[in-house]
PyMOL Python script that loads the backbone (N, CA, C, O; Angstrom):
from pymol import cmd

cmd.read_pdbstr("""\
ATOM      1  N   MET A   1       0.819  -1.193   0.000  1.00  0.00           N
ATOM      2  CA  MET A   1       0.000   0.000   0.000  1.00  0.00           C
ATOM      3  C   MET A   1       0.860   1.252   0.000  1.00  0.00           C
ATOM      4  O   MET A   1       0.498   2.264  -0.601  1.00  0.00           O
ATOM      5  N   SER A   2       1.984   1.181   0.668  1.00  0.00           N
ATOM      6  CA  SER A   2       2.829   2.372   0.752  1.00  0.00           C
ATOM      7  C   SER A   2       3.475   2.682  -0.599  1.00  0.00           C
ATOM      8  O   SER A   2       3.671   3.848  -0.940  1.00  0.00           O
ATOM      9  N   ARG A   3       3.801   1.657  -1.357  1.00  0.00           N
ATOM     10  CA  ARG A   3       4.392   1.908  -2.674  1.00  0.00           C
ATOM     11  C   ARG A   3       3.393   2.560  -3.613  1.00  0.00           C
ATOM     12  O   ARG A   3       3.778   3.354  -4.471  1.00  0.00           O
ATOM     13  N   SER A   4       2.134   2.243  -3.464  1.00  0.00           N
ATOM     14  CA  SER A   4       1.101   2.884  -4.289  1.00  0.00           C
ATOM     15  C   SER A   4       1.019   4.370  -3.975  1.00  0.00           C
ATOM     16  O   SER A   4       0.921   5.194  -4.884  1.00  0.00           O
ATOM     17  N   LEU A   5       1.058   4.713  -2.703  1.00  0.00           N
ATOM     18  CA  LEU A   5       1.002   6.113  -2.298  1.00  0.00           C
ATOM     19  C   LEU A   5       2.237   6.872  -2.762  1.00  0.00           C
ATOM     20  O   LEU A   5       2.131   7.971  -3.306  1.00  0.00           O
ATOM     21  N   ILE A   6       3.394   6.290  -2.547  1.00  0.00           N
ATOM     22  CA  ILE A   6       4.637   6.943  -2.964  1.00  0.00           C
ATOM     23  C   ILE A   6       4.678   7.091  -4.479  1.00  0.00           C
ATOM     24  O   ILE A   6       5.081   8.134  -4.993  1.00  0.00           O
ATOM     25  N   GLY A   7       4.264   6.055  -5.189  1.00  0.00           N
ATOM     26  CA  GLY A   7       4.238   6.124  -6.655  1.00  0.00           C
ATOM     27  C   GLY A   7       3.265   7.169  -7.165  1.00  0.00           C
ATOM     28  O   GLY A   7       3.559   7.874  -8.131  1.00  0.00           O
ATOM     29  N   ALA A   8       2.108   7.275  -6.526  1.00  0.00           N
ATOM     30  CA  ALA A   8       1.121   8.269  -6.941  1.00  0.00           C
ATOM     31  C   ALA A   8       1.628   9.684  -6.703  1.00  0.00           C
ATOM     32  O   ALA A   8       1.471  10.553  -7.560  1.00  0.00           O
ATOM     33  N   LEU A   9       2.236   9.919  -5.544  1.00  0.00           N
ATOM     34  CA  LEU A   9       2.772  11.247  -5.251  1.00  0.00           C
ATOM     35  C   LEU A   9       3.916  11.609  -6.192  1.00  0.00           C
ATOM     36  O   LEU A   9       3.982  12.732  -6.692  1.00  0.00           O
ATOM     37  N   ALA A  10       4.806  10.667  -6.429  1.00  0.00           N
ATOM     38  CA  ALA A  10       5.924  10.931  -7.336  1.00  0.00           C
ATOM     39  C   ALA A  10       5.424  11.177  -8.757  1.00  0.00           C
ATOM     40  O   ALA A  10       5.922  12.067  -9.447  1.00  0.00           O
ATOM     41  N   GLY A  11       4.454  10.401  -9.188  1.00  0.00           N
ATOM     42  CA  GLY A  11       3.893  10.592 -10.519  1.00  0.00           C
ATOM     43  C   GLY A  11       3.203  11.938 -10.666  1.00  0.00           C
ATOM     44  O   GLY A  11       3.312  12.582 -11.709  1.00  0.00           O
ATOM     45  N   ALA A  12       2.502  12.362  -9.639  1.00  0.00           N
ATOM     46  CA  ALA A  12       1.821  13.657  -9.688  1.00  0.00           C
ATOM     47  C   ALA A  12       2.821  14.804  -9.748  1.00  0.00           C
ATOM     48  O   ALA A  12       2.644  15.745 -10.521  1.00  0.00           O
ATOM     49  N   VAL A  13       3.852  14.729  -8.947  1.00  0.00           N
ATOM     50  CA  VAL A  13       4.864  15.784  -8.952  1.00  0.00           C
ATOM     51  C   VAL A  13       5.582  15.840 -10.298  1.00  0.00           C
ATOM     52  O   VAL A  13       5.769  16.917 -10.865  1.00  0.00           O
ATOM     53  N   MET A  14       5.975  14.693 -10.796  1.00  0.00           N
ATOM     54  CA  MET A  14       6.687  14.670 -12.081  1.00  0.00           C
ATOM     55  C   MET A  14       5.782  15.126 -13.225  1.00  0.00           C
ATOM     56  O   MET A  14       6.241  15.816 -14.135  1.00  0.00           O
ATOM     57  N   GLY A  15       4.520  14.755 -13.189  1.00  0.00           N
ATOM     58  CA  GLY A  15       3.589  15.193 -14.221  1.00  0.00           C
ATOM     59  C   GLY A  15       3.402  16.697 -14.223  1.00  0.00           C
ATOM     60  O   GLY A  15       3.389  17.322 -15.284  1.00  0.00           O
ATOM     61  N   PHE A  16       3.257  17.286 -13.033  1.00  0.00           N
ATOM     62  CA  PHE A  16       3.083  18.733 -12.954  1.00  0.00           C
ATOM     63  C   PHE A  16       4.346  19.462 -13.408  1.00  0.00           C
ATOM     64  O   PHE A  16       4.266  20.457 -14.128  1.00  0.00           O
ATOM     65  N   LEU A  17       5.505  18.969 -12.991  1.00  0.00           N
ATOM     66  CA  LEU A  17       6.758  19.595 -13.422  1.00  0.00           C
ATOM     67  C   LEU A  17       6.951  19.476 -14.927  1.00  0.00           C
ATOM     68  O   LEU A  17       7.442  20.406 -15.566  1.00  0.00           O
ATOM     69  N   LEU A  18       6.571  18.346 -15.492  1.00  0.00           N
ATOM     70  CA  LEU A  18       6.664  18.176 -16.940  1.00  0.00           C
ATOM     71  C   LEU A  18       5.768  19.174 -17.659  1.00  0.00           C
ATOM     72  O   LEU A  18       6.152  19.720 -18.693  1.00  0.00           O
ATOM     73  N   GLY A  19       4.582  19.416 -17.121  1.00  0.00           N
ATOM     74  CA  GLY A  19       3.691  20.417 -17.705  1.00  0.00           C
ATOM     75  C   GLY A  19       4.273  21.810 -17.634  1.00  0.00           C
ATOM     76  O   GLY A  19       4.190  22.567 -18.602  1.00  0.00           O
ATOM     77  N   CYS A  20       4.861  22.161 -16.506  1.00  0.00           N
ATOM     78  CA  CYS A  20       5.479  23.491 -16.354  1.00  0.00           C
ATOM     79  C   CYS A  20       6.635  23.678 -17.324  1.00  0.00           C
ATOM     80  O   CYS A  20       6.743  24.716 -17.977  1.00  0.00           O
ATOM     81  N   VAL A  21       7.492  22.682 -17.418  1.00  0.00           N
ATOM     82  CA  VAL A  21       8.645  22.769 -18.315  1.00  0.00           C
ATOM     83  C   VAL A  21       8.183  22.791 -19.764  1.00  0.00           C
ATOM     84  O   VAL A  21       8.712  23.552 -20.574  1.00  0.00           O
ATOM     85  N   GLY A  22       7.209  21.969 -20.093  1.00  0.00           N
ATOM     86  CA  GLY A  22       6.702  21.930 -21.466  1.00  0.00           C
ATOM     87  C   GLY A  22       6.110  23.249 -21.907  1.00  0.00           C
ATOM     88  O   GLY A  22       6.355  23.697 -23.028  1.00  0.00           O
ATOM     89  N   VAL A  23       5.338  23.874 -21.045  1.00  0.00           N
ATOM     90  CA  VAL A  23       4.758  25.183 -21.386  1.00  0.00           C
ATOM     91  C   VAL A  23       5.855  26.223 -21.505  1.00  0.00           C
ATOM     92  O   VAL A  23       5.800  27.085 -22.382  1.00  0.00           O
ATOM     93  N   GLY A  24       6.847  26.153 -20.638  1.00  0.00           N
ATOM     94  CA  GLY A  24       7.964  27.087 -20.711  1.00  0.00           C
ATOM     95  C   GLY A  24       8.739  26.953 -22.014  1.00  0.00           C
ATOM     96  O   GLY A  24       9.170  27.952 -22.591  1.00  0.00           O
ATOM     97  N   ILE A  25       8.914  25.740 -22.470  1.00  0.00           N
ATOM     98  CA  ILE A  25       9.628  25.516 -23.733  1.00  0.00           C
ATOM     99  C   ILE A  25       8.801  26.015 -24.908  1.00  0.00           C
ATOM    100  O   ILE A  25       9.330  26.671 -25.805  1.00  0.00           O
ATOM    101  N   VAL A  26       7.525  25.713 -24.910  1.00  0.00           N
ATOM    102  CA  VAL A  26       6.666  26.101 -26.033  1.00  0.00           C
ATOM    103  C   VAL A  26       6.532  27.621 -26.128  1.00  0.00           C
ATOM    104  O   VAL A  26       6.539  28.175 -27.227  1.00  0.00           O
ATOM    105  N   THR A  27       6.410  28.288 -24.994  1.00  0.00           N
ATOM    106  CA  THR A  27       6.253  29.742 -25.030  1.00  0.00           C
ATOM    107  C   THR A  27       7.576  30.466 -25.203  1.00  0.00           C
ATOM    108  O   THR A  27       7.584  31.684 -25.382  1.00  0.00           O
ATOM    109  N   GLY A  28       8.675  29.764 -25.155  1.00  0.00           N
ATOM    110  CA  GLY A  28       9.977  30.386 -25.341  1.00  0.00           C
ATOM    111  C   GLY A  28      10.424  31.209 -24.151  1.00  0.00           C
ATOM    112  O   GLY A  28      11.287  32.076 -24.296  1.00  0.00           O
ATOM    113  N   GLY A  29       9.869  30.965 -22.993  1.00  0.00           N
ATOM    114  CA  GLY A  29      10.259  31.672 -21.793  1.00  0.00           C
ATOM    115  C   GLY A  29       9.599  33.033 -21.634  1.00  0.00           C
ATOM    116  O   GLY A  29       9.819  33.707 -20.627  1.00  0.00           O
ATOM    117  N   GLU A  30       8.808  33.444 -22.591  1.00  0.00           N
ATOM    118  CA  GLU A  30       8.121  34.730 -22.491  1.00  0.00           C
ATOM    119  C   GLU A  30       6.882  34.572 -21.616  1.00  0.00           C
ATOM    120  O   GLU A  30       6.145  33.592 -21.728  1.00  0.00           O
ATOM    121  N   THR A  31       6.669  35.540 -20.757  1.00  0.00           N
ATOM    122  CA  THR A  31       5.481  35.479 -19.912  1.00  0.00           C
ATOM    123  C   THR A  31       4.339  36.215 -20.604  1.00  0.00           C
ATOM    124  O   THR A  31       4.456  37.387 -20.962  1.00  0.00           O
ATOM    125  N   ALA A  32       3.273  35.526 -20.776  1.00  0.00           N
ATOM    126  CA  ALA A  32       2.073  36.113 -21.362  1.00  0.00           C
ATOM    127  C   ALA A  32       0.978  36.104 -20.300  1.00  0.00           C
ATOM    128  O   ALA A  32       1.162  35.565 -19.208  1.00  0.00           O
ATOM    129  N   ARG A  33      -0.129  36.690 -20.624  1.00  0.00           N
ATOM    130  CA  ARG A  33      -1.224  36.781 -19.672  1.00  0.00           C
ATOM    131  C   ARG A  33      -1.830  35.413 -19.366  1.00  0.00           C
ATOM    132  O   ARG A  33      -2.275  35.175 -18.244  1.00  0.00           O
ATOM    133  N   ASP A  34      -1.852  34.528 -20.334  1.00  0.00           N
ATOM    134  CA  ASP A  34      -2.503  33.232 -20.180  1.00  0.00           C
ATOM    135  C   ASP A  34      -1.543  32.110 -19.796  1.00  0.00           C
ATOM    136  O   ASP A  34      -1.974  30.971 -19.614  1.00  0.00           O
ATOM    137  N   THR A  35      -0.283  32.401 -19.672  1.00  0.00           N
ATOM    138  CA  THR A  35       0.690  31.343 -19.407  1.00  0.00           C
ATOM    139  C   THR A  35       0.418  30.648 -18.075  1.00  0.00           C
ATOM    140  O   THR A  35       0.520  29.424 -17.987  1.00  0.00           O
ATOM    141  N   GLY A  36       0.077  31.406 -17.048  1.00  0.00           N
ATOM    142  CA  GLY A  36      -0.201  30.802 -15.741  1.00  0.00           C
ATOM    143  C   GLY A  36      -1.384  29.852 -15.774  1.00  0.00           C
ATOM    144  O   GLY A  36      -1.347  28.787 -15.158  1.00  0.00           O
ATOM    145  N   ALA A  37      -2.432  30.231 -16.489  1.00  0.00           N
ATOM    146  CA  ALA A  37      -3.612  29.362 -16.586  1.00  0.00           C
ATOM    147  C   ALA A  37      -3.297  28.099 -17.387  1.00  0.00           C
ATOM    148  O   ALA A  37      -3.756  27.008 -17.049  1.00  0.00           O
ATOM    149  N   ILE A  38      -2.515  28.258 -18.442  1.00  0.00           N
ATOM    150  CA  ILE A  38      -2.146  27.095 -19.251  1.00  0.00           C
ATOM    151  C   ILE A  38      -1.297  26.133 -18.431  1.00  0.00           C
ATOM    152  O   ILE A  38      -1.496  24.920 -18.498  1.00  0.00           O
ATOM    153  N   ILE A  39      -0.350  26.663 -17.656  1.00  0.00           N
ATOM    154  CA  ILE A  39       0.473  25.815 -16.797  1.00  0.00           C
ATOM    155  C   ILE A  39      -0.395  25.087 -15.782  1.00  0.00           C
ATOM    156  O   ILE A  39      -0.196  23.898 -15.530  1.00  0.00           O
ATOM    157  N   LEU A  40      -1.347  25.789 -15.203  1.00  0.00           N
ATOM    158  CA  LEU A  40      -2.226  25.171 -14.206  1.00  0.00           C
ATOM    159  C   LEU A  40      -3.062  24.052 -14.819  1.00  0.00           C
ATOM    160  O   LEU A  40      -3.143  22.968 -14.242  1.00  0.00           O
ATOM    161  N   PHE A  41      -3.680  24.284 -15.961  1.00  0.00           N
ATOM    162  CA  PHE A  41      -4.526  23.268 -16.579  1.00  0.00           C
ATOM    163  C   PHE A  41      -3.714  22.074 -17.087  1.00  0.00           C
ATOM    164  O   PHE A  41      -4.050  20.925 -16.796  1.00  0.00           O
ATOM    165  N   LEU A  42      -2.662  22.340 -17.835  1.00  0.00           N
ATOM    166  CA  LEU A  42      -1.855  21.247 -18.367  1.00  0.00           C
ATOM    167  C   LEU A  42      -1.136  20.501 -17.251  1.00  0.00           C
ATOM    168  O   LEU A  42      -1.066  19.272 -17.261  1.00  0.00           O
ATOM    169  N   GLY A  43      -0.599  21.254 -16.281  1.00  0.00           N
ATOM    170  CA  GLY A  43       0.076  20.612 -15.158  1.00  0.00           C
ATOM    171  C   GLY A  43      -0.858  19.753 -14.336  1.00  0.00           C
ATOM    172  O   GLY A  43      -0.472  18.672 -13.892  1.00  0.00           O
ATOM    173  N   SER A  44      -2.078  20.211 -14.125  1.00  0.00           N
ATOM    174  CA  SER A  44      -3.057  19.421 -13.362  1.00  0.00           C
ATOM    175  C   SER A  44      -3.432  18.149 -14.104  1.00  0.00           C
ATOM    176  O   SER A  44      -3.547  17.083 -13.500  1.00  0.00           O
ATOM    177  N   PHE A  45      -3.621  18.259 -15.407  1.00  0.00           N
ATOM    178  CA  PHE A  45      -3.952  17.070 -16.196  1.00  0.00           C
ATOM    179  C   PHE A  45      -2.820  16.048 -16.142  1.00  0.00           C
ATOM    180  O   PHE A  45      -3.055  14.864 -15.902  1.00  0.00           O
ATOM    181  N   LEU A  46      -1.595  16.512 -16.364  1.00  0.00           N
ATOM    182  CA  LEU A  46      -0.458  15.587 -16.344  1.00  0.00           C
ATOM    183  C   LEU A  46      -0.181  15.061 -14.941  1.00  0.00           C
ATOM    184  O   LEU A  46       0.297  13.937 -14.788  1.00  0.00           O
ATOM    185  N   ALA A  47      -0.475  15.855 -13.915  1.00  0.00           N
ATOM    186  CA  ALA A  47      -0.319  15.370 -12.544  1.00  0.00           C
ATOM    187  C   ALA A  47      -1.304  14.237 -12.256  1.00  0.00           C
ATOM    188  O   ALA A  47      -0.944  13.250 -11.614  1.00  0.00           O
ATOM    189  N   GLY A  48      -2.529  14.373 -12.724  1.00  0.00           N
ATOM    190  CA  GLY A  48      -3.507  13.304 -12.544  1.00  0.00           C
ATOM    191  C   GLY A  48      -3.118  12.036 -13.272  1.00  0.00           C
ATOM    192  O   GLY A  48      -3.227  10.937 -12.729  1.00  0.00           O
ATOM    193  N   ALA A  49      -2.664  12.193 -14.504  1.00  0.00           N
ATOM    194  CA  ALA A  49      -2.232  11.021 -15.276  1.00  0.00           C
ATOM    195  C   ALA A  49      -1.019  10.364 -14.627  1.00  0.00           C
ATOM    196  O   ALA A  49      -0.932   9.137 -14.572  1.00  0.00           O
ATOM    197  N   GLY A  50      -0.091  11.169 -14.139  1.00  0.00           N
ATOM    198  CA  GLY A  50       1.089  10.630 -13.469  1.00  0.00           C
ATOM    199  C   GLY A  50       0.743   9.939 -12.162  1.00  0.00           C
ATOM    200  O   GLY A  50       1.351   8.929 -11.809  1.00  0.00           O
ATOM    201  N   ALA A  51      -0.231  10.480 -11.444  1.00  0.00           N
ATOM    202  CA  ALA A  51      -0.653   9.854 -10.190  1.00  0.00           C
ATOM    203  C   ALA A  51      -1.282   8.491 -10.441  1.00  0.00           C
ATOM    204  O   ALA A  51      -1.036   7.542  -9.696  1.00  0.00           O
ATOM    205  N   ILE A  52      -2.078   8.396 -11.469  1.00  0.00           N
ATOM    206  CA  ILE A  52      -2.696   7.104 -11.804  1.00  0.00           C
ATOM    207  C   ILE A  52      -1.636   6.096 -12.201  1.00  0.00           C
ATOM    208  O   ILE A  52      -1.648   4.957 -11.735  1.00  0.00           O
ATOM    209  N   ALA A  53      -0.717   6.514 -13.065  1.00  0.00           N
ATOM    210  CA  ALA A  53       0.348   5.601 -13.500  1.00  0.00           C
ATOM    211  C   ALA A  53       1.222   5.177 -12.326  1.00  0.00           C
ATOM    212  O   ALA A  53       1.583   4.005 -12.217  1.00  0.00           O
ATOM    213  N   GLY A  54       1.565   6.113 -11.452  1.00  0.00           N
ATOM    214  CA  GLY A  54       2.386   5.776 -10.291  1.00  0.00           C
ATOM    215  C   GLY A  54       1.683   4.836  -9.337  1.00  0.00           C
ATOM    216  O   GLY A  54       2.312   3.937  -8.777  1.00  0.00           O
ATOM    217  N   ALA A  55       0.388   5.028  -9.143  1.00  0.00           N
ATOM    218  CA  ALA A  55      -0.365   4.146  -8.254  1.00  0.00           C
ATOM    219  C   ALA A  55      -0.452   2.735  -8.823  1.00  0.00           C
ATOM    220  O   ALA A  55      -0.359   1.757  -8.081  1.00  0.00           O
ATOM    221  N   VAL A  56      -0.629   2.629 -10.119  1.00  0.00           N
ATOM    222  CA  VAL A  56      -0.686   1.302 -10.749  1.00  0.00           C
ATOM    223  C   VAL A  56       0.663   0.602 -10.619  1.00  0.00           C
ATOM    224  O   VAL A  56       0.720  -0.575 -10.265  1.00  0.00           O
ATOM    225  N   ILE A  57       1.737   1.315 -10.901  1.00  0.00           N
ATOM    226  CA  ILE A  57       3.067   0.715 -10.804  1.00  0.00           C
ATOM    227  C   ILE A  57       3.370   0.310  -9.363  1.00  0.00           C
ATOM    228  O   ILE A  57       3.897  -0.776  -9.124  1.00  0.00           O
ATOM    229  N   GLY A  58       3.042   1.172  -8.406  1.00  0.00           N
ATOM    230  CA  GLY A  58       3.257   0.838  -7.000  1.00  0.00           C
ATOM    231  C   GLY A  58       2.404  -0.332  -6.546  1.00  0.00           C
ATOM    232  O   GLY A  58       2.862  -1.166  -5.766  1.00  0.00           O
ATOM    233  N   GLY A  59       1.168  -0.404  -7.025  1.00  0.00           N
ATOM    234  CA  GLY A  59       0.298  -1.524  -6.672  1.00  0.00           C
ATOM    235  C   GLY A  59       0.813  -2.849  -7.206  1.00  0.00           C
ATOM    236  O   GLY A  59       0.748  -3.870  -6.522  1.00  0.00           O
ATOM    237  N   VAL A  60       1.322  -2.829  -8.423  1.00  0.00           N
ATOM    238  CA  VAL A  60       1.887  -4.052  -9.005  1.00  0.00           C
ATOM    239  C   VAL A  60       3.123  -4.483  -8.223  1.00  0.00           C
ATOM    240  O   VAL A  60       3.321  -5.675  -7.986  1.00  0.00           O
ATOM    241  N   ALA A  61       3.951  -3.532  -7.823  1.00  0.00           N
ATOM    242  CA  ALA A  61       5.139  -3.867  -7.035  1.00  0.00           C
ATOM    243  C   ALA A  61       4.744  -4.464  -5.682  1.00  0.00           C
ATOM    244  O   ALA A  61       5.360  -5.427  -5.228  1.00  0.00           O
ATOM    245  N   ASP A  62       3.725  -3.899  -5.040  1.00  0.00           N
ATOM    246  CA  ASP A  62       3.240  -4.455  -3.775  1.00  0.00           C
ATOM    247  C   ASP A  62       2.688  -5.860  -3.956  1.00  0.00           C
ATOM    248  O   ASP A  62       2.923  -6.737  -3.126  1.00  0.00           O
ATOM    249  N   MET A  63       1.956  -6.071  -5.037  1.00  0.00           N
ATOM    250  CA  MET A  63       1.374  -7.384  -5.287  1.00  0.00           C
ATOM    251  C   MET A  63       2.466  -8.428  -5.550  1.00  0.00           C
ATOM    252  O   MET A  63       2.377  -9.559  -5.073  1.00  0.00           O
ATOM    253  N   ARG A  64       3.490  -8.042  -6.310  1.00  0.00           N
ATOM    254  CA  ARG A  64       4.588  -8.985  -6.577  1.00  0.00           C
ATOM    255  C   ARG A  64       5.321  -9.354  -5.293  1.00  0.00           C
ATOM    256  O   ARG A  64       5.681 -10.514  -5.093  1.00  0.00           O
ATOM    257  N   GLU A  65       5.541  -8.375  -4.427  1.00  0.00           N
ATOM    258  CA  GLU A  65       6.213  -8.648  -3.151  1.00  0.00           C
ATOM    259  C   GLU A  65       5.362  -9.561  -2.283  1.00  0.00           C
ATOM    260  O   GLU A  65       5.885 -10.472  -1.641  1.00  0.00           O
ATOM    261  N   HIS A  66       4.053  -9.325  -2.258  1.00  0.00           N
ATOM    262  CA  HIS A  66       3.152 -10.161  -1.462  1.00  0.00           C
ATOM    263  C   HIS A  66       3.162 -11.605  -1.964  1.00  0.00           C
ATOM    264  O   HIS A  66       3.221 -12.542  -1.169  1.00  0.00           O
ATOM    265  N   CYS A  67       3.104 -11.778  -3.272  1.00  0.00           N
ATOM    266  CA  CYS A  67       3.107 -13.134  -3.830  1.00  0.00           C
ATOM    267  C   CYS A  67       4.430 -13.837  -3.577  1.00  0.00           C
ATOM    268  O   CYS A  67       4.460 -15.035  -3.298  1.00  0.00           O
ATOM    269  N   LYS A  68       5.529 -13.088  -3.675  1.00  0.00           N
ATOM    270  CA  LYS A  68       6.839 -13.685  -3.423  1.00  0.00           C
ATOM    271  C   LYS A  68       6.949 -14.131  -1.967  1.00  0.00           C
ATOM    272  O   LYS A  68       7.460 -15.216  -1.688  1.00  0.00           O
ATOM    273  N   ARG A  69       6.473 -13.300  -1.035  1.00  0.00           N
ATOM    274  CA  ARG A  69       6.511 -13.640   0.384  1.00  0.00           C
ATOM    275  C   ARG A  69       5.629 -14.853   0.664  1.00  0.00           C
ATOM    276  O   ARG A  69       5.988 -15.720   1.461  1.00  0.00           O
ATOM    277  N   LYS A  70       4.478 -14.907   0.005  1.00  0.00           N
ATOM    278  CA  LYS A  70       3.552 -16.021   0.191  1.00  0.00           C
ATOM    279  C   LYS A  70       4.181 -17.332  -0.296  1.00  0.00           C
ATOM    280  O   LYS A  70       4.029 -18.373   0.344  1.00  0.00           O
ATOM    281  N   ASP A  71       4.887 -17.274  -1.432  1.00  0.00           N
ATOM    282  CA  ASP A  71       5.553 -18.460  -1.961  1.00  0.00           C
ATOM    283  C   ASP A  71       6.676 -18.920  -1.041  1.00  0.00           C
ATOM    284  O   ASP A  71       6.877 -20.122  -0.866  1.00  0.00           O
ATOM    285  N   GLN A  72       7.406 -17.983  -0.454  1.00  0.00           N
ATOM    286  CA  GLN A  72       8.504 -18.360   0.460  1.00  0.00           C
ATOM    287  C   GLN A  72       7.962 -19.037   1.703  1.00  0.00           C
ATOM    288  O   GLN A  72       8.555 -19.999   2.190  1.00  0.00           O
ATOM    289  N   VAL A  73       6.839 -18.549   2.229  1.00  0.00           N
ATOM    290  CA  VAL A  73       6.237 -19.174   3.410  1.00  0.00           C
ATOM    291  C   VAL A  73       5.735 -20.563   3.050  1.00  0.00           C
ATOM    292  O   VAL A  73       5.876 -21.494   3.842  1.00  0.00           O
ATOM    293  N   SER A  74       5.149 -20.718   1.863  1.00  0.00           N
ATOM    294  CA  SER A  74       4.654 -22.036   1.440  1.00  0.00           C
ATOM    295  C   SER A  74       5.808 -23.013   1.286  1.00  0.00           C
ATOM    296  O   SER A  74       5.682 -24.182   1.649  1.00  0.00           O
ATOM    297  N   ASN A  75       6.924 -22.550   0.756  1.00  0.00           N
ATOM    298  CA  ASN A  75       8.097 -23.442   0.599  1.00  0.00           C
ATOM    299  C   ASN A  75       8.673 -23.840   1.929  1.00  0.00           C
ATOM    300  O   ASN A  75       9.104 -24.982   2.088  1.00  0.00           O
ATOM    301  N   ARG A  76       8.698 -22.940   2.898  1.00  0.00           N
ATOM    302  CA  ARG A  76       9.201 -23.276   4.230  1.00  0.00           C
ATOM    303  C   ARG A  76       8.318 -24.316   4.907  1.00  0.00           C
ATOM    304  O   ARG A  76       8.818 -25.242   5.545  1.00  0.00           O
ATOM    305  N   GLU A  77       7.016 -24.162   4.768  1.00  0.00           N
ATOM    306  CA  GLU A  77       6.089 -25.113   5.388  1.00  0.00           C
ATOM    307  C   GLU A  77       6.172 -26.473   4.709  1.00  0.00           C
ATOM    308  O   GLU A  77       5.989 -27.500   5.363  1.00  0.00           O
ATOM    309  N   ALA A  78       6.442 -26.496   3.421  1.00  0.00           N
ATOM    310  CA  ALA A  78       6.553 -27.778   2.699  1.00  0.00           C
ATOM    311  C   ALA A  78       7.814 -28.522   3.111  1.00  0.00           C
ATOM    312  O   ALA A  78       7.831 -29.753   3.079  1.00  0.00           O
ATOM    313  N   LEU A  79       8.859 -27.821   3.493  1.00  0.00           N
ATOM    314  CA  LEU A  79      10.108 -28.459   3.874  1.00  0.00           C
ATOM    315  C   LEU A  79      10.063 -29.027   5.290  1.00  0.00           C
ATOM    316  O   LEU A  79      10.909 -29.849   5.644  1.00  0.00           O
ATOM    317  N   LYS A  80       9.110 -28.615   6.096  1.00  0.00           N
ATOM    318  CA  LYS A  80       9.031 -29.098   7.491  1.00  0.00           C
ATOM    319  C   LYS A  80       8.589 -30.499   7.569  1.00  0.00           C
ATOM    320  O   LYS A  80       8.473 -31.049   8.664  1.00  0.00           O
TER     321      LYS A  80
END
""", "prot")
cmd.dss("prot")
cmd.show_as("cartoon", "prot")
cmd.util.cbc("prot")
cmd.orient("prot")
């Protein structure tokens, strides 16, 4: 569960930063009246997408660890 949370937070931060950098590159560094709104909308969208992707990746990692631990316990009990 913790990997899902960490992955979601990391994905959201990276998505928002990618949106900020992308808008900065496209606008050529010039500040316009609408640049802040564009950064907010695009950054929020990419933050949401990154959070979903990070949560999925973290959930899969948690599930793999759980299955591996379960298999190790089963092997120990079989050897007794």
